[in-house]
C-alpha distance (Angstrom), angle and dihedral (degrees) to the residues before:
residue distance angle dihedral
M1 . . .
D2 3.77 . .
N3 3.77 115.8 .
R4 3.77 92.3 -176.1
Q5 3.78 104.4 90.4
P6 3.80 120.5 -165.8
P7 3.79 113.6 -97.9
K8 3.75 110.5 -81.4
P9 3.79 121.1 -130.5
H10 3.78 120.7 -123.6
M11 3.76 107.9 -90.5
G12 3.75 128.0 -131.1
R13 3.75 123.1 -125.8
H14 3.80 92.1 -85.2
G15 3.80 92.4 54.1
G16 3.79 97.8 -128.8
T17 3.79 104.8 70.5
P18 3.79 117.0 68.1
I19 3.77 119.4 -138.2
R20 3.81 112.5 -98.5
M21 3.79 115.2 -88.8
K22 3.78 131.4 -171.4
G23 3.79 116.0 -86.1
E24 3.75 121.4 -99.5
K25 3.79 119.0 -116.9
L26 3.78 120.4 -123.3
D27 3.78 112.6 -95.2
F28 3.79 104.4 -131.7
K29 3.81 91.4 -166.7
V30 3.80 88.3 61.3
I31 3.81 91.1 46.0
S32 3.81 91.6 48.8
R33 3.78 91.6 48.1
L34 3.79 92.0 48.2
F35 3.79 93.0 49.2
G36 3.78 87.5 49.2
Y37 3.80 86.7 70.1
V38 3.82 89.7 51.3
G39 3.80 95.0 48.9
K40 3.77 94.5 41.0
K41 3.81 96.2 77.5
Y42 3.78 106.4 -2.8
K43 3.82 104.6 52.9
L44 3.83 94.6 118.5
L45 3.78 92.7 43.8
M46 3.81 90.6 51.2
L47 3.84 90.2 51.1
F48 3.80 88.4 52.7
V49 3.82 89.3 48.2
V50 3.83 90.6 53.8
L51 3.83 89.7 49.9
C52 3.81 91.2 51.0
I53 3.81 91.1 47.4
I54 3.82 90.8 51.6
L55 3.82 91.0 51.3
S56 3.80 91.0 47.2
S57 3.82 92.5 49.4
I58 3.82 93.3 47.2
A59 3.80 89.1 51.3
N60 3.81 89.9 54.0
V61 3.82 92.9 48.9
F62 3.79 90.6 47.3
S63 3.82 90.2 55.0
S64 3.81 90.4 57.8
L65 3.79 93.0 47.7
F66 3.80 90.2 46.4
L67 3.80 89.7 59.5
G68 3.83 90.6 60.8
D69 3.81 92.8 47.0
L70 3.80 90.1 47.0
I71 3.79 91.2 57.3
D72 3.82 100.0 37.5
K73 3.82 101.0 36.1
Y74 3.79 104.2 31.3
I75 3.81 116.6 14.7
E76 3.85 99.4 43.1
P77 3.85 94.8 43.1
M78 3.81 91.2 46.8
L79 3.81 91.2 50.8
T80 3.82 91.5 56.6
A81 3.82 96.8 36.9
G82 3.77 117.6 95.9
D83 3.81 94.7 -147.0
A84 3.80 109.7 31.2
D85 3.84 118.6 -149.1
F86 3.79 110.2 -150.1
K87 3.81 96.2 -177.7
P88 3.87 96.4 89.0
L89 3.82 89.7 47.6
L90 3.81 90.9 50.1
L91 3.81 91.8 50.4
M92 3.80 90.6 48.7
L93 3.81 91.4 49.8
M94 3.82 91.2 50.2
K95 3.80 90.6 49.0
T96 3.79 90.2 49.5
A97 3.81 91.4 47.8
C98 3.82 90.2 54.7
I99 3.80 90.8 51.1
F100 3.81 90.5 48.3
L101 3.81 89.7 49.4
I102 3.82 90.5 53.0
G103 3.80 88.5 50.6
I104 3.82 92.5 49.8
I105 3.81 92.9 48.3
S106 3.81 90.8 46.9
T107 3.81 92.3 50.3
F108 3.80 91.7 48.1
A109 3.82 91.7 47.5
Y110 3.80 97.6 50.7
N111 3.80 92.8 45.1
R112 3.80 91.3 52.5
I113 3.80 91.5 46.1
M114 3.81 92.1 50.0
I115 3.81 89.1 56.1
I116 3.82 88.4 56.8
V117 3.81 91.4 45.8
S118 3.82 96.1 46.4
Q119 3.80 94.9 46.7
G120 3.81 90.9 43.9
V121 3.79 91.7 51.7
L122 3.81 90.9 49.3
L123 3.80 89.3 48.5
N124 3.81 90.6 54.6
I125 3.80 94.0 43.2
R126 3.81 93.2 50.0
N127 3.79 90.4 46.1
D128 3.80 90.3 51.5
M129 3.81 91.3 46.1
F130 3.79 93.9 50.3
T131 3.81 93.3 42.8
H132 3.80 91.1 50.1
M133 3.80 91.5 44.0
Q134 3.80 89.1 60.9
T135 3.80 89.1 59.6
L136 3.81 95.8 51.6
P137 3.80 120.1 106.5
I138 3.80 122.6 -109.4
R139 3.81 87.7 -110.0
Y140 3.83 89.9 70.9
F141 3.80 92.8 57.2
D142 3.80 91.2 43.9
T143 3.80 91.4 56.4
N144 3.83 101.8 37.8
S145 3.78 128.3 68.0
H146 3.80 110.9 -110.5
G147 3.80 89.9 -141.4
D148 3.81 90.6 53.8
I149 3.81 90.7 51.3
M150 3.81 89.9 49.6
S151 3.81 89.8 49.6
R152 3.80 89.2 63.0
Y153 3.81 89.9 59.3
T154 3.81 92.9 48.2
N155 3.82 118.8 21.9
D156 3.79 97.9 25.8
A157 3.80 93.7 43.6
D158 3.82 90.2 48.7
T159 3.81 90.9 57.6
L160 3.81 87.5 58.5
R161 3.80 91.2 50.4
Q162 3.78 91.2 54.9
M163 3.78 93.4 47.9
I164 3.82 95.9 46.1
S165 3.81 96.8 43.2
Q166 3.82 97.7 40.3
T167 3.80 114.1 11.5
I168 3.82 100.5 46.2
P169 3.84 95.5 51.0
Q170 3.81 89.1 41.6
V171 3.80 92.0 53.9
I172 3.82 92.6 46.5
S173 3.81 91.0 46.4
S174 3.78 91.3 47.6
A175 3.82 92.6 49.3
V176 3.81 92.6 50.2
T177 3.82 91.2 44.5
I178 3.81 92.2 49.8
V179 3.82 92.7 51.5
S180 3.80 95.9 44.4
T181 3.81 93.6 42.2
F182 3.80 92.6 47.8
T183 3.81 90.2 52.3
A184 3.80 90.7 50.3
M185 3.83 92.4 47.4
V186 3.80 92.6 51.1
S187 3.81 89.4 51.1
L188 3.80 90.1 54.8
S189 3.81 103.4 39.4
V190 3.78 131.9 -10.2
P191 3.85 94.9 -168.0
L192 3.81 93.3 53.6
T193 3.81 89.5 44.9
A194 3.80 88.6 56.7
V195 3.82 89.2 53.7
V196 3.81 89.9 52.1
I197 3.82 92.0 49.3
V198 3.81 92.0 52.6
S199 3.80 89.7 49.0
V200 3.81 92.3 49.2
I201 3.83 91.6 49.8
I202 3.80 89.1 55.0
I203 3.83 90.9 47.6
L204 3.81 92.7 49.7
F205 3.78 92.1 47.4
G206 3.79 91.5 51.2
T207 3.81 92.0 45.1
G208 3.80 91.9 51.5
K209 3.79 92.1 49.6
V210 3.80 94.3 47.5
A211 3.82 97.4 43.3
G212 3.80 96.7 39.3
N213 3.80 93.5 85.0
S214 3.80 98.5 53.6
G215 3.81 106.1 65.1
R216 3.79 101.7 86.0
F217 3.78 93.5 44.3
F218 3.80 91.9 58.9
I219 3.82 87.7 61.7
R220 3.79 90.0 48.5
Q221 3.79 89.7 47.6
Q222 3.81 90.5 57.2
E223 3.81 91.1 45.7
S224 3.81 91.1 49.8
L225 3.80 89.2 48.4
G226 3.81 90.5 53.0
D227 3.81 89.9 46.8
I228 3.79 93.4 51.5
N229 3.82 91.2 46.4
G230 3.80 89.2 53.5
Y231 3.82 90.8 49.7
I232 3.83 92.6 48.8
E233 3.82 90.4 50.3
E234 3.81 89.2 50.4
M235 3.80 92.3 50.2
I236 3.81 93.4 47.5
N237 3.80 91.4 51.6
G238 3.79 91.2 47.0
Q239 3.81 100.6 44.4
K240 3.80 94.0 118.8
V241 3.79 92.2 52.3
I242 3.80 91.1 46.1
K243 3.79 92.3 53.1
V244 3.80 95.5 41.9
F245 3.81 91.7 55.3
C246 3.82 94.6 36.7
H247 3.79 89.2 -120.4
E248 3.82 95.2 147.9
Q249 3.80 95.9 110.1
Q250 3.82 94.5 48.1
S251 3.81 90.4 46.9
K252 3.79 89.8 51.3
E253 3.81 91.6 49.1
D254 3.80 91.5 50.2
F255 3.79 90.0 48.1
D256 3.80 90.7 49.1
K257 3.81 90.0 54.9
K258 3.79 92.2 51.5
N259 3.79 91.4 42.8
E260 3.81 89.9 49.5
M261 3.79 89.1 51.7
L262 3.82 90.0 51.2
F263 3.81 89.5 47.8
G264 3.81 91.6 50.2
N265 3.80 93.9 49.7
A266 3.81 93.7 43.0
Y267 3.80 90.8 47.2
A268 3.81 92.0 49.9
A269 3.81 90.9 46.4
N270 3.80 95.9 49.1
K271 3.79 106.0 31.2
Y272 3.81 94.8 80.4
V273 3.80 96.7 35.6
N274 3.80 92.4 52.5
M275 3.81 89.2 56.2
I276 3.80 91.8 60.0
G277 3.81 97.4 74.1
P278 3.83 97.8 52.7
L279 3.82 91.3 39.7
N280 3.80 93.3 52.5
N281 3.80 93.1 42.8
N282 3.77 91.7 54.6
M283 3.79 92.0 44.8
G284 3.82 87.9 51.0
N285 3.80 91.4 50.3
L286 3.80 90.5 49.8
Q287 3.80 89.9 50.0
Y288 3.83 89.8 49.5
V289 3.80 91.5 54.4
I290 3.82 93.0 47.3
I291 3.81 92.2 49.5
A292 3.81 91.3 45.9
I293 3.83 91.4 53.3
I294 3.82 94.5 45.3
G295 3.81 93.2 41.5
C296 3.80 94.8 49.1
F297 3.81 90.4 47.7
L298 3.81 90.8 52.2
A299 3.83 91.7 44.7
I300 3.81 90.9 52.8
L301 3.80 91.0 49.0
T302 3.79 89.6 48.9
A303 3.82 93.1 47.7
T304 3.82 91.6 50.3
G305 3.81 90.8 50.3
R306 3.79 97.4 -113.2
L307 3.84 93.2 121.2
Q308 3.78 104.5 56.7
G309 3.78 131.4 136.5
G310 3.81 129.9 -11.8
F311 3.78 115.5 13.8
G312 3.80 92.9 -2.3
A313 3.80 92.3 60.6
F314 3.81 88.3 59.6
F315 3.83 88.6 66.5
A316 3.80 97.6 35.3
L317 3.83 117.1 125.5
T318 3.77 136.9 171.7
A319 3.80 125.5 -143.5
G320 3.79 88.7 -106.3
N321 3.81 90.9 51.7
V322 3.81 90.3 53.3
A323 3.81 92.2 48.7
S324 3.81 91.9 48.7
F325 3.81 92.7 45.4
L326 3.80 92.0 51.0
Q327 3.79 88.9 54.0
L328 3.80 91.6 46.0
S329 3.82 92.3 49.1
K330 3.79 88.9 55.7
S331 3.80 90.0 47.7
F332 3.81 89.7 49.4
T333 3.81 97.9 51.2
M334 3.79 95.5 36.2
P335 3.85 94.5 69.8
I336 3.80 89.7 49.1
N337 3.79 89.0 51.8
Q338 3.81 90.5 46.3
I339 3.81 92.0 50.5
S340 3.80 91.2 49.1
Q341 3.80 90.0 50.6
Q342 3.79 88.8 53.8
L343 3.80 91.8 56.5
N344 3.79 93.3 92.3
S345 3.81 89.5 50.4
V346 3.81 90.6 50.6
V347 3.79 94.6 46.8
M348 3.81 92.5 45.6
A349 3.79 89.7 48.9
M350 3.81 90.5 50.0
A351 3.80 89.6 50.4
G352 3.80 90.8 48.8
A353 3.81 92.2 44.8
K354 3.81 91.3 52.0
R355 3.81 90.7 53.8
I356 3.80 91.8 46.0
F357 3.81 93.1 48.2
A358 3.80 89.5 45.2
L359 3.82 87.2 62.2
L360 3.81 91.7 44.4
D361 3.81 89.8 50.0
E362 3.80 94.2 52.3
E363 3.78 109.5 120.1
P364 3.81 109.1 -102.4
E365 3.76 121.5 -130.2
T366 3.79 107.4 -77.6
D367 3.77 119.7 -129.8
E368 3.78 120.9 -175.4
G369 3.79 92.4 166.3
Y370 3.79 120.7 127.9
V371 3.80 102.1 171.3
T372 3.80 109.2 99.8
L373 3.80 136.0 -166.6
V374 3.81 114.7 -118.2
N375 3.78 140.7 170.8
A376 3.79 109.5 -99.6
K377 3.79 141.3 -172.5
E378 3.77 128.5 -156.6
E379 3.80 120.9 -128.6
N380 3.80 122.9 171.6
G381 3.76 90.3 -13.1
E382 3.81 93.5 -54.4
L383 3.80 128.6 109.6
T384 3.78 121.1 -131.1
E385 3.81 131.4 177.7
T386 3.79 118.8 -101.9
D387 3.79 138.0 177.8
E388 3.80 90.8 -137.6
H389 3.80 121.7 94.2
T390 3.80 99.6 -117.8
G391 3.79 98.0 161.6
I392 3.81 89.1 -113.8
W393 3.80 117.8 109.8
A394 3.78 125.9 -168.0
W395 3.79 139.2 -178.2
K396 3.78 110.6 -115.5
H397 3.80 106.0 -146.6
P398 3.85 116.6 -172.7
H399 3.81 116.6 -161.6
E400 3.78 133.6 -151.3
D401 3.81 92.5 -107.4
G402 3.81 89.7 60.0
S403 3.80 95.7 -104.7
V404 3.82 122.2 127.7
T405 3.79 127.1 -147.6
F406 3.79 128.5 -167.8
T407 3.82 123.7 -144.7
R408 3.79 118.7 -167.9
L409 3.79 113.8 -117.3
C410 3.81 103.9 -117.2
G411 3.81 105.5 150.3
E412 3.79 101.3 -113.9
V413 3.83 109.8 157.1
R414 3.81 125.2 -174.7
F415 3.81 131.4 179.0
F416 3.81 119.9 -156.4
D417 3.83 117.6 -164.0
V418 3.80 93.9 -42.3
D419 3.82 120.5 -171.2
F420 3.79 122.5 -177.4
G421 3.80 141.6 168.6
Y422 3.79 130.8 177.8
N423 3.80 84.6 -140.5
P424 3.82 122.1 33.0
D425 3.80 91.7 -124.8
K426 3.81 95.0 51.5
V427 3.82 117.0 56.5
V428 3.80 113.3 -159.2
L429 3.81 101.1 -179.8
H430 3.79 123.5 42.7
N431 3.81 125.0 -161.2
I432 3.82 96.3 -32.4
S433 3.81 113.3 -173.9
L434 3.80 121.7 171.4
Y435 3.76 141.8 136.0
A436 3.77 134.8 -148.1
E437 3.79 117.7 -163.9
P438 3.81 119.5 -148.5
G439 3.80 109.1 -76.1
Q440 3.81 94.6 14.2
K441 3.79 123.0 133.2
V442 3.80 111.4 -139.0
A443 3.81 119.3 -172.0
F444 3.80 129.2 -161.7
V445 3.79 120.1 -156.9
G446 3.76 130.5 174.0
A447 3.77 143.4 108.9
T448 3.78 122.2 -57.4
G449 3.79 108.7 -76.6
A450 3.80 93.7 25.3
G451 3.82 90.6 119.6
K452 3.81 103.6 -101.6
T453 3.81 97.9 131.4
T454 3.79 91.0 38.4
I455 3.82 90.1 62.5
T456 3.79 91.6 55.0
N457 3.82 90.8 45.6
L458 3.78 87.7 58.6
I459 3.80 93.1 50.8
N460 3.80 92.2 59.8
R461 3.82 91.9 36.5
F462 3.76 98.0 -119.2
Y463 3.79 79.9 143.1
D464 3.80 129.8 20.0
L465 3.80 126.0 -126.1
A466 3.78 124.9 -95.9
D467 3.79 91.0 -154.1
G468 3.80 139.3 -11.8
K469 3.78 130.6 39.8
I470 3.80 140.9 -89.5
R471 3.80 120.1 -155.9
Y472 3.79 123.9 -162.3
D473 3.80 112.8 -164.3
G474 3.79 86.1 -16.8
I475 3.83 93.3 -53.8
N476 3.81 122.5 115.7
I477 3.83 103.1 -113.6
N478 3.83 89.9 -137.2
K479 3.82 86.5 68.8
I480 3.81 93.1 53.3
K481 3.80 118.5 87.5
K482 3.79 107.7 -110.7
A483 3.80 95.0 -128.8
D484 3.82 91.2 52.8
L485 3.81 91.9 44.1
R486 3.79 92.3 52.3
R487 3.78 92.1 44.4
S488 3.80 87.7 62.0
L489 3.82 91.8 53.0
G490 3.79 129.1 73.5
I491 3.79 121.2 -159.3
V492 3.80 130.9 -164.5
L493 3.79 111.2 -173.7
Q494 3.77 132.4 -163.5
D495 3.81 90.6 -118.6
T496 3.77 109.4 56.0
N497 3.80 120.2 -146.1
L498 3.77 114.5 -154.3
F499 3.78 120.8 177.2
T500 3.78 132.7 -142.7
G501 3.80 105.2 -85.3
T502 3.79 140.7 71.4
V503 3.79 124.8 -45.2
M504 3.80 87.6 -111.4
E505 3.82 91.2 55.3
N506 3.81 92.5 47.0
I507 3.79 92.4 53.8
R508 3.80 92.0 43.3
Y509 3.82 87.6 57.0
G510 3.80 85.7 87.3
N511 3.82 91.7 59.3
L512 3.80 117.1 11.4
S513 3.80 92.0 -166.3
A514 3.82 93.5 55.7
S515 3.81 116.5 120.7
D516 3.80 123.0 -129.9
D517 3.80 89.7 -102.7
Q518 3.80 91.1 53.4
V519 3.81 90.8 49.7
I520 3.80 91.3 51.0
A521 3.82 90.9 46.7
A522 3.83 89.4 52.6
A523 3.81 90.2 49.6
K524 3.80 90.5 51.5
L525 3.79 90.9 48.9
A526 3.82 89.3 52.3
N527 3.84 93.1 47.2
A528 3.80 89.4 -116.3
D529 3.82 100.1 112.7
S530 3.80 95.5 84.1
F531 3.80 98.6 56.4
I532 3.82 92.6 38.2
R533 3.81 91.1 58.5
H534 3.81 89.0 53.0
L535 3.81 92.1 57.0
P536 3.84 115.8 104.5
Q537 3.82 94.4 -99.5
G538 3.79 98.3 15.2
Y539 3.79 112.3 -140.4
N540 3.83 89.1 -2.4
T541 3.80 93.4 60.1
V542 3.80 108.3 126.7
L543 3.80 115.4 -126.9
T544 3.80 120.9 -153.6
G545 3.77 134.8 173.7
N546 3.81 94.0 30.9
G547 3.80 90.7 -53.2
A548 3.81 94.3 -53.7
N549 3.83 90.6 166.0
L550 3.82 90.5 61.9
S551 3.78 130.1 74.3
Q552 3.80 120.6 -110.7
G553 3.80 90.5 -105.7
Q554 3.80 92.8 50.6
R555 3.80 91.3 50.0
Q556 3.80 89.3 50.2
L557 3.81 92.0 50.5
I558 3.81 90.0 53.0
S559 3.80 88.4 49.7
I560 3.83 89.8 52.4
A561 3.81 90.5 47.7
R562 3.80 88.7 52.1
A563 3.79 89.8 54.7
A564 3.82 90.4 45.4
V565 3.79 94.2 54.4
A566 3.83 88.6 54.3
D567 3.83 87.0 58.9
P568 3.83 95.6 -154.7
P569 3.83 122.4 179.0
V570 3.82 91.3 -136.1
M571 3.81 124.6 51.0
I572 3.80 129.5 -167.8
L573 3.80 115.0 -160.9
D574 3.80 108.4 -170.9
E575 3.83 107.5 -167.3
A576 3.79 88.1 -49.0
T577 3.84 94.2 169.0
S578 3.81 102.8 33.5
S579 3.82 95.7 101.2
I580 3.81 100.1 47.2
D581 3.79 133.2 78.2
T582 3.79 123.9 -95.9
R583 3.82 95.3 -106.6
T584 3.79 92.8 50.4
E585 3.77 89.0 43.1
A586 3.79 90.2 61.7
L587 3.82 90.3 55.8
V588 3.79 92.5 45.0
Q589 3.79 90.9 45.9
K590 3.80 90.3 56.1
G591 3.78 89.0 52.9
M592 3.78 91.3 48.7
D593 3.80 93.0 46.4
A594 3.81 89.1 54.8
L595 3.77 89.8 46.8
M596 3.83 93.5 48.7
K597 3.78 95.1 50.6
G598 3.81 110.4 119.7
R599 3.82 93.4 -0.8
T600 3.78 134.8 107.2
V601 3.79 103.9 -110.6
F602 3.79 133.0 -167.1
V603 3.79 112.0 -163.4
I604 3.78 126.9 -166.6
A605 3.78 111.1 -169.4
H606 3.77 140.0 166.8
R607 3.79 92.1 -168.9
L608 3.77 103.5 72.6
S609 3.79 89.9 -160.4
T610 3.80 88.4 74.3
V611 3.81 94.8 58.8
R612 3.82 101.5 47.3
N613 3.80 93.0 101.5
S614 3.82 93.8 49.9
D615 3.80 117.5 123.6
V616 3.78 89.8 -132.7
I617 3.78 132.6 9.4
M618 3.79 121.5 -157.3
V619 3.78 120.5 -159.9
L620 3.79 113.8 -152.5
E621 3.77 129.0 -162.7
H622 3.80 124.8 176.1
G623 3.79 92.2 -16.3
R624 3.83 96.5 -49.5
I625 3.79 131.8 104.8
I626 3.79 103.9 -122.1
E627 3.84 99.1 169.8
R628 3.78 136.6 18.0
G629 3.78 135.1 175.5
S630 3.81 142.9 87.6
H631 3.78 122.1 -48.6
E632 3.81 92.5 -100.7
S633 3.80 95.7 45.1
L634 3.80 92.4 49.7
L635 3.80 91.3 50.1
E636 3.79 89.6 51.7
K637 3.83 90.8 53.7
K638 3.82 89.1 56.6
G639 3.79 91.7 -149.1
N640 3.81 131.3 129.0
Y641 3.80 94.4 -46.1
Y642 3.79 91.3 51.0
R643 3.79 91.4 52.1
L644 3.79 92.0 47.1
Y645 3.80 93.3 47.4
T646 3.78 97.5 45.5
G647 3.80 94.4 39.2
A648 3.81 98.5 53.1
F649 3.76 140.0 -29.6
E650 3.79 89.2 -129.5
L651 3.78 108.9 76.0
E652 3.77 94.7 -151.9
């Protein structure tokens, strides 16, 4: 799990509420990159959305203007007319109904389209995240909480969905409404429009002041959410340990601290933003009252003939004009209020987008290798490449002069003065030199932290060397493409990883092109066939929860079968039997012995009984090889291995 926690804000006296910090500015690079996903596939749809929004906004403005015409052109004349004619009013109402219908259809259309766009963008982002995640080095997953990584796929991605599906169309709609409404207001009354502008400036100033403190805390909220997800995942995986050691209370207290931190950041992020809506609504209501008073006063002056001609006509208003303007003033301030209410969605989306793009910007695993693994056939003592599966593998080595040489894959591994450290300032392995001939079984023993697993991690290039050289069949492994190198290696770990799917699919994971017969043959080789056939649906039994319905030994046998179906020339067995009982170990050991036959094998074991038949045993201490030899020769030396072997079979 990740030990690098996100930076914690300064806490207030009550511990849960961070001290106010300055807001964080919008990162336009992030915005541009995010909108790149929208424009990439949905440019035409977004143009259609803008068209629908324009139609919807025009329909809303028309409804306000219609109110003034209804009063001035129809209601007032009909009140004074002796014989009222309702036909013009009916035609006007039908015309208005058609415009409203266009507005309704347009609103429905762009909302439906934005669902397609938002979900499509999330589909592409998640695909890009997962694809890029497959290219990241093991170091990234060793130093980042798995729960925090998962949070980027769920919580952070969901903030983008909300912004794309709701905020973007809302902002476009608001912008179009503001422009069209402003034009209509100016056409009705310039003085009242000036009052509205002053009111809006005050609203915007207040909104900026209130919301300016929230930006950074939305980022911290997302980080705290990722942190708490990682902790929950850790606790779920470790429930048995928690209960065995009665650690429930301490786990709850640790969770409460993280939850309190999330509460503090979420509270700080939302407390100002949630004030914006009520504040703007009340400011809008106050503006409405002021306009109503001024408008009615001007309408009365106009009706009594006091505002006629010249300068007076500039202020002249009818009752219908006042009614329309009041509606327009609401339509003008409402989009501003709606945009301000979307600020928290925007800032949260920016925080989520930054975390998502941070994953996408992680440096992928580098691979300068050019030597590849190919099928080969032998003719007249020479190897040549073939498309047929001959059972012979060779390293295809292109040279600068254009020539190509083929080296048979045998499984010879040699270390030359290898130094390595996970961090540059802390060297884990010192001057490691060893060799493993094809078909040899090499065992590593030593205390936890001695460097046993690290050596095997270097063979498959999960990590690269600090100094020295490793040759595989005489080829520097840095020249071999990582995918081809790892394809030639089989690994059986102490902790088995089974995936949701059938037993057949889990074994075939080692070789996706393997037939059913090959899978069954691998299971028989690993001594797993017998128990698999006794499962409810045999090889078609569905495994879930990492094979929770199987015993530890059965899961390990499936893991060995998976390695067997890959048929690699080199095997790495990393404490493959340390977590199972002695009786099961005997069965698993038979499977491993069959698997190891004719292969170069590196064994890491805590139980020294499992390494007695190794060709060579290497004893490690603090990253150095201090003894090497066969089981018998090391016992004769009566050194560290002798003391370990005679003292206890369990190294720890």
